[in-house]
Short mmCIF file of the C-alpha atoms (twelve columns), coordinates in Angstrom:
data_MODEL
# 
_entry.id   MODEL 
# 
loop_
_atom_site.group_PDB 
_atom_site.id 
_atom_site.type_symbol 
_atom_site.label_atom_id 
_atom_site.label_alt_id 
_atom_site.label_comp_id 
_atom_site.label_asym_id 
_atom_site.label_seq_id 
_atom_site.Cartn_x 
_atom_site.Cartn_y 
_atom_site.Cartn_z 
_atom_site.pdbx_PDB_model_num 
ATOM 1   C CA . UNK A 1   2.446   20.553  -8.453  1 
ATOM 2   C CA . UNK A 2   3.244   17.184  -6.855  1 
ATOM 3   C CA . UNK A 3   2.363   18.544  -3.425  1 
ATOM 4   C CA . UNK A 4   -0.981  19.807  -4.668  1 
ATOM 5   C CA . UNK A 5   -1.784  16.526  -6.395  1 
ATOM 6   C CA . UNK A 6   -0.910  14.570  -3.264  1 
ATOM 7   C CA . UNK A 7   -3.055  16.909  -1.177  1 
ATOM 8   C CA . UNK A 8   -5.964  16.224  -3.517  1 
ATOM 9   C CA . UNK A 9   -5.503  12.452  -3.524  1 
ATOM 10  C CA . UNK A 10  -5.146  12.276  0.239   1 
ATOM 11  C CA . UNK A 11  -8.344  14.201  0.846   1 
ATOM 12  C CA . UNK A 12  -10.391 12.901  -2.093  1 
ATOM 13  C CA . UNK A 13  -10.533 9.218   -1.161  1 
ATOM 14  C CA . UNK A 14  -11.321 10.023  2.460   1 
ATOM 15  C CA . UNK A 15  -13.988 12.554  1.512   1 
ATOM 16  C CA . UNK A 16  -15.540 10.086  -0.943  1 
ATOM 17  C CA . UNK A 17  -15.901 7.467   1.817   1 
ATOM 18  C CA . UNK A 18  -17.324 10.027  4.231   1 
ATOM 19  C CA . UNK A 19  -19.931 11.212  1.723   1 
ATOM 20  C CA . UNK A 20  -21.076 7.616   1.178   1 
ATOM 21  C CA . UNK A 21  -21.200 6.875   4.895   1 
ATOM 22  C CA . UNK A 22  -18.297 4.403   4.741   1 
ATOM 23  C CA . UNK A 23  -15.664 6.328   6.697   1 
ATOM 24  C CA . UNK A 24  -14.624 5.604   10.247  1 
ATOM 25  C CA . UNK A 25  -14.957 8.490   12.730  1 
ATOM 26  C CA . UNK A 26  -11.914 10.705  12.465  1 
ATOM 27  C CA . UNK A 27  -10.949 9.610   8.961   1 
ATOM 28  C CA . UNK A 28  -11.255 13.139  7.591   1 
ATOM 29  C CA . UNK A 29  -9.223  14.501  10.499  1 
ATOM 30  C CA . UNK A 30  -6.295  12.382  9.327   1 
ATOM 31  C CA . UNK A 31  -5.875  14.700  6.329   1 
ATOM 32  C CA . UNK A 32  -4.486  17.380  8.660   1 
ATOM 33  C CA . UNK A 33  -2.279  14.864  10.447  1 
ATOM 34  C CA . UNK A 34  -0.762  13.462  7.263   1 
ATOM 35  C CA . UNK A 35  -0.519  16.512  5.011   1 
ATOM 36  C CA . UNK A 36  0.270   19.435  7.334   1 
ATOM 37  C CA . UNK A 37  3.873   18.297  8.030   1 
ATOM 38  C CA . UNK A 38  4.518   18.089  4.284   1 
ATOM 39  C CA . UNK A 39  3.170   21.607  3.737   1 
ATOM 40  C CA . UNK A 40  5.322   22.962  6.536   1 
ATOM 41  C CA . UNK A 41  8.383   21.217  5.078   1 
ATOM 42  C CA . UNK A 42  7.751   22.708  1.626   1 
ATOM 43  C CA . UNK A 43  7.435   26.230  3.018   1 
ATOM 44  C CA . UNK A 44  10.453  25.811  5.309   1 
ATOM 45  C CA . UNK A 45  12.606  24.506  2.487   1 
ATOM 46  C CA . UNK A 46  11.618  27.420  0.253   1 
ATOM 47  C CA . UNK A 47  12.543  29.888  3.000   1 
ATOM 48  C CA . UNK A 48  15.908  28.214  3.552   1 
ATOM 49  C CA . UNK A 49  16.713  28.220  -0.146  1 
ATOM 50  C CA . UNK A 50  15.734  31.879  -0.470  1 
ATOM 51  C CA . UNK A 51  18.197  32.787  2.262   1 
ATOM 52  C CA . UNK A 52  21.273  31.213  0.690   1 
ATOM 53  C CA . UNK A 53  23.052  31.135  -2.640  1 
ATOM 54  C CA . UNK A 54  24.759  27.850  -1.875  1 
ATOM 55  C CA . UNK A 55  23.456  24.543  -3.229  1 
ATOM 56  C CA . UNK A 56  24.288  21.353  -1.378  1 
ATOM 57  C CA . UNK A 57  25.347  18.951  -4.118  1 
ATOM 58  C CA . UNK A 58  26.407  16.132  -1.813  1 
ATOM 59  C CA . UNK A 59  23.225  14.174  -2.477  1 
ATOM 60  C CA . UNK A 60  21.544  15.621  -5.561  1 
ATOM 61  C CA . UNK A 61  19.437  12.538  -6.226  1 
ATOM 62  C CA . UNK A 62  17.916  12.604  -2.761  1 
ATOM 63  C CA . UNK A 63  17.349  16.357  -3.020  1 
ATOM 64  C CA . UNK A 64  15.552  15.865  -6.315  1 
ATOM 65  C CA . UNK A 65  13.331  13.111  -4.915  1 
ATOM 66  C CA . UNK A 66  12.570  15.256  -1.906  1 
ATOM 67  C CA . UNK A 67  11.638  18.220  -4.078  1 
ATOM 68  C CA . UNK A 68  9.323   15.953  -6.089  1 
ATOM 69  C CA . UNK A 69  7.757   14.682  -2.826  1 
ATOM 70  C CA . UNK A 70  8.804   11.131  -3.736  1 
ATOM 71  C CA . UNK A 71  10.294  10.456  -0.296  1 
ATOM 72  C CA . UNK A 72  7.104   11.392  1.499   1 
ATOM 73  C CA . UNK A 73  5.929   8.952   4.157   1 
ATOM 74  C CA . UNK A 74  2.953   8.948   6.503   1 
ATOM 75  C CA . UNK A 75  4.782   6.670   8.928   1 
ATOM 76  C CA . UNK A 76  3.501   8.607   11.932  1 
ATOM 77  C CA . UNK A 77  -0.137  8.537   10.833  1 
ATOM 78  C CA . UNK A 78  -2.715  6.781   13.025  1 
ATOM 79  C CA . UNK A 79  -4.176  5.349   9.801   1 
ATOM 80  C CA . UNK A 80  -1.249  3.032   9.012   1 
ATOM 81  C CA . UNK A 81  -0.016  -0.084  10.758  1 
ATOM 82  C CA . UNK A 82  1.588   -3.507  10.565  1 
ATOM 83  C CA . UNK A 83  1.912   -6.914  12.171  1 
ATOM 84  C CA . UNK A 84  5.364   -8.234  11.284  1 
ATOM 85  C CA . UNK A 85  7.010   -11.156 13.047  1 
ATOM 86  C CA . UNK A 86  10.554  -10.164 12.030  1 
ATOM 87  C CA . UNK A 87  10.889  -6.552  10.798  1 
ATOM 88  C CA . UNK A 88  14.582  -7.040  10.007  1 
ATOM 89  C CA . UNK A 89  13.697  -9.781  7.505   1 
ATOM 90  C CA . UNK A 90  11.805  -7.255  5.381   1 
ATOM 91  C CA . UNK A 91  14.954  -5.192  4.886   1 
ATOM 92  C CA . UNK A 92  14.324  -1.985  2.963   1 
ATOM 93  C CA . UNK A 93  10.775  -2.955  1.986   1 
ATOM 94  C CA . UNK A 94  8.211   -0.139  2.060   1 
ATOM 95  C CA . UNK A 95  6.942   0.563   5.558   1 
ATOM 96  C CA . UNK A 96  3.418   1.533   6.549   1 
ATOM 97  C CA . UNK A 97  2.881   5.070   5.269   1 
ATOM 98  C CA . UNK A 98  5.548   4.863   2.544   1 
ATOM 99  C CA . UNK A 99  4.762   5.240   -1.144  1 
ATOM 100 C CA . UNK A 100 4.290   1.753   -2.599  1 
ATOM 101 C CA . UNK A 101 6.992   1.303   -5.268  1 
ATOM 102 C CA . UNK A 102 6.052   -0.044  -8.670  1 
ATOM 103 C CA . UNK A 103 7.403   -3.384  -9.922  1 
ATOM 104 C CA . UNK A 104 7.112   -5.086  -13.288 1 
ATOM 105 C CA . UNK A 105 7.303   -8.639  -14.586 1 
ATOM 106 C CA . UNK A 106 3.910   -9.755  -13.216 1 
ATOM 107 C CA . UNK A 107 1.910   -12.310 -15.195 1 
ATOM 108 C CA . UNK A 108 -1.816  -13.031 -15.164 1 
ATOM 109 C CA . UNK A 109 -3.518  -15.886 -16.962 1 
ATOM 110 C CA . UNK A 110 -5.292  -14.685 -20.103 1 
ATOM 111 C CA . UNK A 111 -3.186  -11.530 -20.370 1 
ATOM 112 C CA . UNK A 112 -0.607  -11.718 -23.130 1 
ATOM 113 C CA . UNK A 113 1.823   -9.158  -21.755 1 
ATOM 114 C CA . UNK A 114 3.591   -8.552  -18.439 1 
ATOM 115 C CA . UNK A 115 1.802   -6.365  -15.910 1 
ATOM 116 C CA . UNK A 116 3.092   -3.725  -13.543 1 
ATOM 117 C CA . UNK A 117 1.987   -3.440  -9.950  1 
ATOM 118 C CA . UNK A 118 0.472   -0.071  -10.878 1 
ATOM 119 C CA . UNK A 119 -1.888  -1.929  -13.206 1 
ATOM 120 C CA . UNK A 120 -3.351  -3.602  -10.120 1 
ATOM 121 C CA . UNK A 121 -3.364  -0.654  -7.729  1 
ATOM 122 C CA . UNK A 122 -4.473  2.215   -9.964  1 
ATOM 123 C CA . UNK A 123 -7.924  3.617   -9.387  1 
ATOM 124 C CA . UNK A 124 -9.919  4.846   -6.416  1 
ATOM 125 C CA . UNK A 125 -10.145 1.692   -4.307  1 
ATOM 126 C CA . UNK A 126 -7.885  0.147   -1.715  1 
ATOM 127 C CA . UNK A 127 -5.904  -2.828  -3.050  1 
ATOM 128 C CA . UNK A 128 -5.126  -5.900  -0.956  1 
ATOM 129 C CA . UNK A 129 -2.024  -7.738  -2.185  1 
ATOM 130 C CA . UNK A 130 -1.666  -11.198 -0.686  1 
ATOM 131 C CA . UNK A 131 1.604   -13.050 -1.298  1 
ATOM 132 C CA . UNK A 132 2.534   -16.715 -1.054  1 
ATOM 133 C CA . UNK A 133 5.470   -18.902 -2.060  1 
ATOM 134 C CA . UNK A 134 5.698   -22.691 -2.255  1 
ATOM 135 C CA . UNK A 135 5.936   -23.053 1.532   1 
ATOM 136 C CA . UNK A 136 2.337   -21.912 1.958   1 
ATOM 137 C CA . UNK A 137 -0.051  -24.760 2.738   1 
ATOM 138 C CA . UNK A 138 -3.211  -25.548 0.794   1 
ATOM 139 C CA . UNK A 139 -5.456  -24.744 3.770   1 
ATOM 140 C CA . UNK A 140 -3.752  -21.409 4.296   1 
ATOM 141 C CA . UNK A 141 -4.250  -20.461 0.640   1 
ATOM 142 C CA . UNK A 142 -7.864  -21.637 0.689   1 
ATOM 143 C CA . UNK A 143 -8.505  -19.334 3.652   1 
ATOM 144 C CA . UNK A 144 -7.529  -16.356 1.502   1 
ATOM 145 C CA . UNK A 145 -10.900 -16.576 -0.264  1 
ATOM 146 C CA . UNK A 146 -12.785 -15.915 2.963   1 
ATOM 147 C CA . UNK A 147 -10.313 -13.243 4.007   1 
ATOM 148 C CA . UNK A 148 -10.805 -11.341 0.741   1 
ATOM 149 C CA . UNK A 149 -14.584 -11.604 1.075   1 
ATOM 150 C CA . UNK A 150 -14.387 -10.230 4.614   1 
ATOM 151 C CA . UNK A 151 -12.052 -7.436  3.514   1 
ATOM 152 C CA . UNK A 152 -14.410 -6.331  0.736   1 
ATOM 153 C CA . UNK A 153 -17.359 -6.409  3.109   1 
ATOM 154 C CA . UNK A 154 -15.556 -4.367  5.754   1 
ATOM 155 C CA . UNK A 155 -14.505 -1.877  3.075   1 
ATOM 156 C CA . UNK A 156 -18.041 -1.502  1.775   1 
ATOM 157 C CA . UNK A 157 -16.949 -2.916  -1.575  1 
ATOM 158 C CA . UNK A 158 -14.211 -0.292  -1.980  1 
ATOM 159 C CA . UNK A 159 -11.383 -2.825  -2.140  1 
ATOM 160 C CA . UNK A 160 -9.772  -5.027  -4.804  1 
ATOM 161 C CA . UNK A 161 -7.708  -8.104  -3.925  1 
ATOM 162 C CA . UNK A 162 -5.071  -10.192 -5.689  1 
ATOM 163 C CA . UNK A 163 -2.936  -13.207 -4.807  1 
ATOM 164 C CA . UNK A 164 0.664   -12.799 -5.963  1 
ATOM 165 C CA . UNK A 165 2.340   -16.185 -6.280  1 
ATOM 166 C CA . UNK A 166 6.016   -17.045 -6.433  1 
ATOM 167 C CA . UNK A 167 6.976   -18.788 -9.719  1 
ATOM 168 C CA . UNK A 168 7.613   -22.088 -7.886  1 
ATOM 169 C CA . UNK A 169 4.334   -22.093 -5.955  1 
ATOM 170 C CA . UNK A 170 1.527   -24.397 -7.033  1 
ATOM 171 C CA . UNK A 171 -1.509  -22.474 -8.183  1 
ATOM 172 C CA . UNK A 172 -4.453  -23.107 -5.851  1 
ATOM 173 C CA . UNK A 173 -7.887  -23.912 -7.229  1 
ATOM 174 C CA . UNK A 174 -9.458  -20.685 -6.076  1 
ATOM 175 C CA . UNK A 175 -12.127 -18.633 -7.764  1 
ATOM 176 C CA . UNK A 176 -11.089 -15.669 -5.654  1 
ATOM 177 C CA . UNK A 177 -8.797  -13.771 -5.344  1 
ATOM 178 C CA . UNK A 178 -7.405  -13.507 -8.890  1 
ATOM 179 C CA . UNK A 179 -3.929  -15.025 -9.179  1 
ATOM 180 C CA . UNK A 180 -0.982  -13.003 -10.488 1 
ATOM 181 C CA . UNK A 181 2.433   -14.628 -10.899 1 
ATOM 182 C CA . UNK A 182 5.470   -12.782 -9.563  1 
ATOM 183 C CA . UNK A 183 7.280   -14.292 -12.556 1 
ATOM 184 C CA . UNK A 184 10.634  -12.605 -11.976 1 
ATOM 185 C CA . UNK A 185 10.328  -12.355 -8.183  1 
ATOM 186 C CA . UNK A 186 10.531  -8.589  -8.353  1 
ATOM 187 C CA . UNK A 187 7.587   -8.097  -6.015  1 
ATOM 188 C CA . UNK A 188 9.143   -10.490 -3.510  1 
ATOM 189 C CA . UNK A 189 12.474  -8.667  -3.711  1 
ATOM 190 C CA . UNK A 190 11.031  -5.176  -3.497  1 
ATOM 191 C CA . UNK A 191 8.536   -5.903  -0.742  1 
ATOM 192 C CA . UNK A 192 10.697  -8.235  1.345   1 
ATOM 193 C CA . UNK A 193 8.208   -11.083 1.669   1 
ATOM 194 C CA . UNK A 194 8.879   -14.740 2.353   1 
ATOM 195 C CA . UNK A 195 6.327   -17.465 3.027   1 
ATOM 196 C CA . UNK A 196 3.097   -15.491 3.177   1 
ATOM 197 C CA . UNK A 197 2.442   -11.803 3.628   1 
ATOM 198 C CA . UNK A 198 0.223   -8.936  2.614   1 
ATOM 199 C CA . UNK A 199 0.270   -5.275  1.733   1 
ATOM 200 C CA . UNK A 200 -2.785  -3.022  1.709   1 
ATOM 201 C CA . UNK A 201 -2.283  -0.136  -0.714  1 
ATOM 202 C CA . UNK A 202 -4.387  3.002   -0.287  1 
ATOM 203 C CA . UNK A 203 -5.956  4.868   -3.228  1 
ATOM 204 C CA . UNK A 204 -3.274  7.557   -2.908  1 
ATOM 205 C CA . UNK A 205 -0.538  4.962   -3.485  1 
ATOM 206 C CA . UNK A 206 0.740   4.719   0.098   1 
ATOM 207 C CA . UNK A 207 1.031   1.541   2.149   1 
ATOM 208 C CA . UNK A 208 -1.812  1.489   4.636   1 
ATOM 209 C CA . UNK A 209 -0.992  -1.829  6.281   1 
ATOM 210 C CA . UNK A 210 1.435   -4.712  5.932   1 
ATOM 211 C CA . UNK A 211 1.646   -8.135  7.508   1 
ATOM 212 C CA . UNK A 212 4.263   -10.888 7.458   1 
ATOM 213 C CA . UNK A 213 3.021   -13.547 7.800   1 
ATOM 214 C CA . UNK A 214 -0.647  -12.948 6.985   1 
ATOM 215 C CA . UNK A 215 -2.638  -12.078 10.110  1 
ATOM 216 C CA . UNK A 216 -6.355  -11.994 9.197   1 
ATOM 217 C CA . UNK A 217 -7.510  -10.533 12.510  1 
ATOM 218 C CA . UNK A 218 -4.979  -7.691  12.338  1 
ATOM 219 C CA . UNK A 219 -6.083  -6.847  8.794   1 
ATOM 220 C CA . UNK A 220 -9.735  -6.796  9.826   1 
ATOM 221 C CA . UNK A 221 -8.892  -4.520  12.756  1 
ATOM 222 C CA . UNK A 222 -7.097  -2.118  10.438  1 
ATOM 223 C CA . UNK A 223 -10.024 -2.054  7.989   1 
ATOM 224 C CA . UNK A 224 -12.336 -1.159  10.887  1 
ATOM 225 C CA . UNK A 225 -10.008 1.752   11.577  1 
ATOM 226 C CA . UNK A 226 -10.525 3.109   8.059   1 
ATOM 227 C CA . UNK A 227 -14.035 1.902   7.176   1 
ATOM 228 C CA . UNK A 228 -15.567 2.056   10.625  1 
ATOM 229 C CA . UNK A 229 -19.151 2.470   9.475   1 
ATOM 230 C CA . UNK A 230 -19.016 -0.024  6.573   1 
ATOM 231 C CA . UNK A 231 -20.890 -3.286  7.084   1 
# 
C-alpha cells in the first residue's frame, strides 16, 4: 500500500505541473528514475523472503521501516541537490532526496496551539523553509522577502514559504514570508541548521533541495531544474 501511495504522489505532482505547462523538460522522466529502484527492491525482497523460512531479527525496527518504505530516499535523483558549506555540521539531518521528518513545537502568531512541520508542508505545493537564528543580520533577513517572491514566480505560484526563527532571534518586520517560531528548537535539532539555512520540501514529502547557509542563486537554479517553463 505504501509503495503504491508513494508511486501516486511521485507521479501526480509532476504530471500536474506538466499538464499546466509548468514542468521543466524531463520532469516526467524522473518518475522512472526515482521509483523504479524501489519497485525492484520490493519485488526482490519478496522473492528472497519466499525462498527462506528464516527471519533476520537482528534489526527488526529497521526491517519494519524498510517494509513500510519509510527509509526510502531519492538521493541519486537528478531532481535533488544542495549547497552546503560544511556537510559534517548538519550531522544526521535529512539529505536531498530523503523523506522530510516531522517536528512539533512550532509557534505562529495568532495560532493558539503548537504546530507541526506537517501543518506547513501538507498539500500539493512545494514548501520553502527558511531558517535563521540570532546571528542572522537584518539585511540578510530582509532579503528573504525578495527571495520568496522570486521562488514563487519561478515555481509558477506552486510554492509556499515560511521563515522559521530560533526562539532567541529578533523577529524581523517582514510582511513576507510568514514567521514561525521554532519554540523548542526541534526543527534546528532535526534539520541540523545553524545561522541561516533552507530546505525545499516537495509535495511528496521528500527533500528536494537544502542549503546551509542560504544561497539564493543555488535555490533559483534548482527551481529552474524543476519548473523550467514557469515564468
